[in-house]
N, C-alpha and C positions, 0 to 999 in steps of 0.2 A: 097655440103652441108654435114655437119657432121652428122653422124648417131646418133640417140638418144641412149645414153649409160647409161643404168639403173644400171649396175653393176659397183661399184667403182673400182674394180681391173683393169678393162679394160681401164678406162679413163686415167690412169697414163702413158700409153704407147703411143709412137709416131709411126705413120705408116711408114713403109719402107720395105726394103728387108732384110731378115734375113742374118746375116753374118755367121751363123752356117750351114754348109752343111748337117749336120744330120737332120735338120728340113725339107729340101726340096730335099734330094738326090734322084736321079733317078736310082741309082744302085740297082740291085736285091738283093745283099747281105747286110743284115742289118749291120750297123756300131756298133761294141761293145761299150757299154757305161761304162765309168769309175765309180768305186764305190768311191764316195767322202764322204760317211757317211752323206748323205744329210738329212735323216730322223731325225737324232739326232741334226745336226747343224742348221736346218732351224727353229726349234721351237723358237718363240719369236716375237718381234715387229720389223718391217722393214719399211724404208721410202726411196722413190726415191731420189737419189743424183745426178746422171748424166744421160743424154740422148745423145747418139751418141758421147760420149767423152766430152760433154760440161755440165757445171753445170745446173741442172734442175731449171727452174723458179718456184718460190714458188706456183704460182697459178696452176701448173700442178702436184703438189706433192700429194701423198696419203700415208696413213699408212696401211700396211697389217700386220695383226697379225696371225701367225700360232699358234693356241692354242695347237695343237698337230700335229703329223705327218699325221693326217687324217682330221683335221678340221681347217678352217681359216675364218677370217672376216676382213673387211677393213673399213676405214673412208675416205671420199672424199667430197670435195666441187667442183663440175665441173660446171662452169658457162655456158658453151655452151649447155650441155645436161640437165641442171637444176638438176642433181643428187645432193643429199644432205645427206650425212652421214646416209645412209639407213642401214648400217651394215648387209647386207645380209650375211648369213653364206654360206660357200662353203665346199663341200666335197673334200678332197685332197687324191690323190693317188701318191705315189712316187715309181719310178723304176729307180735305178741307179742315173743318174743326170737328169732324166726327172720328171717333176711334172705336174699332171693334176688336175686342179681345176674346179669344176662344181657347179654352183649355179642356183637355180630356182627363176626366177623373179615372176612368177605366174604359174597357172595350164597349161599354153600353152607355155611359153617362158623360155628357159634356156640358160645359157652362159657357154662356155667351154674355159678355158685358158690353153694352153699347153706351158710349160716353159722348156727350156733347160738351165741348170746351168753349166757354164764353170768353175767357181771357187767359193768357199765359205770359208770364214775365220770366226773368232769370231766377226769381225767387219763389213765385207762387203760381197756382193754377186754380181757376174757378170752373166748376163743371157740374153737370147732372148726369145720371146714369139709369140704365135699365138692365135688369139682370134676369136671365132666362136659363132654366135648367131643362135639358132634353135627355130623355132615356129612349134609346133606340130610335132617335129622330122625333119622338113625340114630346111636346111641351108638357111638363108636369108642374112647373112653377114659374111665375113671372111677377116681378116687382118693379116699381118705378121709384126712383130716389130723388130727393130734393137737392137743393144747392149745397155743394161742399166746397171747401177750400183746402187744397193740398199745398204744402211747402216743400221746397227742394232741400234735401238733406246733403250737406257738404262734408260732414264728418262721419267716419265709420270707426267705432270703438271695438270691433270684434276682436282684433288681435290684442289690443291694449288691455282688454278685460281678462285675458288668460292669467292664471296664477292664483295665489291665495290672498284673501282679503279679510280684514278684521273690522268689526263694527257692532253696533247694537241692533237688535231685532226691532222692527217697527210693527205696530199692530194695525189691524184693519179699522176703518171708519174714524180715523183721527184720534184714537185712544193714545195716551202717552206711552212712550217706549219704556221697557223695563231697564234695569241697570246692568243686566248681564251682557257681557261681551261674547260674541260668537265668531267663528271663522267659516268662510266659504272657500273651498278649493275648486276653482272652475277649470275644467279640462277641455281640451280642444275637440274632443268627440261630442261635446254638447251636454255632458252630464257634470254634476258637481257633488262634492262631499261637504257635509255640514258638521261642524265640530262644536262641542260644548267644553267648557273649562271645568274639569272635575278634579278637585284636590290638586290644583296647580298643574294639571296635565291636560293636554288637548285630546279629547276622546271623540271619535267619529260616531255621530248619532245614526242608528240604523234607519234606512229608508228603502221602501220597495221601489220608489220612483223619485228621481231628483234630476230634472233636466233644466236647461236654460238655453237661450240663444240671444245673441246681440246682432241686430241689423241696423246699421247706421247709428242712431242714438237710442233706438228702442231696445230695452232690456226686458225680457220676459222669463219667468220661472214657473215651474210646476213641480209638485211633490206629493207623495203619498207615503205615510208611515208604514202601512202594511197593504197587502193585496186587496183586502176587504174594506180598508178605510176610505174616507172621502178624498178625492183629488182636489188639491188646493192650488191656486194660481195667484201670481202677483205681476204687476206691470210697472215699469219705471221708464223715465226718459233721462238718459245720462247727459248732464250739463257739461261736465268736463272730467278728464283724467289728466291730472298734472301733478308733478312732483310726488308720484305714488299716492295721491289722494283722489278718490272718485266721489263726485257729487252728483246726486240724482234727485229728481222731483217727480211727482205724479199728481194729476188732477183726478180726484175720486169723488164718487157720488154716495151720499148717505141714503138711508132708507126713506127719509122724508123728501128726497129729491134735491136737497141742497148739496153744494159742492165744497170741497176744501182741497188745499194743496199740501201734500205730504212731502217731506224731504228726508233724505238718507245720505249718509256719508260713510265711506269705508276707507281704510288705509291698507296699502299693500304690505303683506308680510314678506320680508326678504327671506329667501330660502337659506338654509344652513349651507355654508360654503365648505368646499373640500380644501384641505390644507395641502397644496401641491409642493410645499417645501419638505414634506415628509415622503421619503422614497417609497413607502408602502402604498402610496396612491398612484404609483407609476408601474405599469407592466414592464416597461423598459426605460431605464434612465442611464445612458451610457457614459463611459469615460470618453473624453473628446480626443479622438485620434485621426479624424478626417477633416477635410476643409469645407464640407457641406453637411447640413443637417437635414433630416427627414422627420416630420411629425406624422405619425400614422394614426388614423381613427378607425377602429375596427367596426365590423358590421354587427347586426342584431345577434346578441349572444344570450339574451334573456328570453328564452323560448318556452320550454315546457313549464317551468315554474311560474311563468307569467299568467298561466291559466288556472293555477291553484286557488282555492278559496282564500280570500283575504290578501291575495297578491296585489302589490302596488303597481301603478301605471309605469313608474320609473324604477329601474332596478336599484336596490341598495348597493352601495359601493363594494360591499363584502359578500355579495351573493355568490355562492360556490359555482353554480351553473355558468354564470357570466364569466367568472374568472377562468374556469376550465376552457370554455369555448374561445374566449379572447386569446388565451395563450396558444391554443391550437391554431388559430388564425395567424398569429404572429409567425409561427413556424412556416405556414404555407404561403403567406402573402407578404408580410412586412419584412421578413428576413431577406428578401431580394434586394433591399436597400443597403444591407450591412456592408457589402463589399466597397461601396463608395460613399456612404453617409453614416453619420452618427444618428442612430434611430431612437427617437423618443415616442413612447406610447403611453398616454395617460389612461387610467381607469376613469370611467365617467358613468353617471346615472342615466343610462340610455333608455329609450322608449322600449317597453316590452312588446313582444310579438302580438299579444292580444290587443293591447291599446293601439298599436300601430295599425292593426287591421280595422279597428273601429274608426280611427281618424281618417284612414285612406278611403273608407267607404263613404264618409261624409264629404271629404274635400278632394278626393282623387289623388292625394299624396300624403305623406306623413309630415310634411313641412310645418303645419301648424303645431304639431306636438313637439317639434324640435325647439320651439320657443320657450319651453319649460326648463326643467332641470338639466336636460342635455346641453342646451346652449349655455346655461349658467356654468356648468362644469368645464366644458371645452374652452369657453372664454377665460375662465380662471386659470386653466392649465396653460393656455397660450400666453396670457399675461405674465405668468410666472416664468415661462420659458424665455420670452423676449426680454424681461427685466433682469434675469439672473443667469441665463445659459447661452444665449445666442452670440453675444460678443461680436456682432457685425458679420457673421458668416452667412453665405447664401443658404437658403432653406427651401424645402419642398414640403407642402402639406398634402397628404394623400389619404385615401380611405376607400372602403368598399361597402356597397349597399347602404345601410343607414349611415355608415361612416362617410361615404361619398356625398350623401345628401347633406350631412353636417358640414363637410368641407365647402360645399356650395353655399350653405346657409351663412357660414361665418365669413 
């Protein structure tokens, strides 16, 4: 039975006997270790490419990022141990071609991975590893791993993957896809919504669990229909996201041990745009009486209703709470510009308080969420303003709270 592997760096490795004598030598005299400038070359993002000289199946892959010669973190979806993108930080110590990574799972449990690197270039790294689990300082598990090859990851599609995508569902083990088109709405908080087309309308399918993450080129998803149903997972490697088309592949293993390569393609669904030529979509659209313009972006006004059952992550443009609070903020904040500026204030589908909290917890700020409908609307409002209203006048863009974050973002 496979041991529960909480730390993602360990799960990418396959148990075996090390091929490097320096890891298990019984000789009394230490073997001198070559200086391969590892501390400088190892910094960056790496992903498993080969195990024992064979291509690594996508479901065994993980991404390890050396933030510096002394710190690392990783991303992993390990079905067997149920580990899921925990991003535990590891302390790193480098000595010649030796790397020791130590991570604390909790106050009692720590994981130590000792790596011997035989070669490293700008593009790949060949290594062997030993993994040890300690509870209150006592070793409870130890494994030695065979040769692996990691490749440097130079692209990161995490931000580009945000949004809504449309495509056909693929089936496990190389079965043909069905002809039904579905949609996936991928949120910055790391969850997604799955939609079926029912009577020409997109209907969200209920899920107890629907999570995803993208690290570099590795895309992992997990889902459960109900609390008591089986948790399912899927793994892909993103080949490209270009011209609103995402292409991905996965090396998978059949029950008989043979492998096959699955492919998947999705097209980005462009969000419905707000018509800013209609005055109803502006909180303030002034007559031009001043020589300077001010565009004000209000703060989070989608608060209590964002926590209601069925509430959307981004506020509907006609949400009563948002309209009421935004108008109140105009009187207390934006009106200060009226004496010297023509003040423009667009309504926009801002991030709700609940969703903002979820995204901030994951990323430390709400900026990843701003890349969704909020940016779409503010960009459309600014485009309309510059094309139809500015007429060469000096302008100020100002905001408060979420609005100031959006000012910075745009």
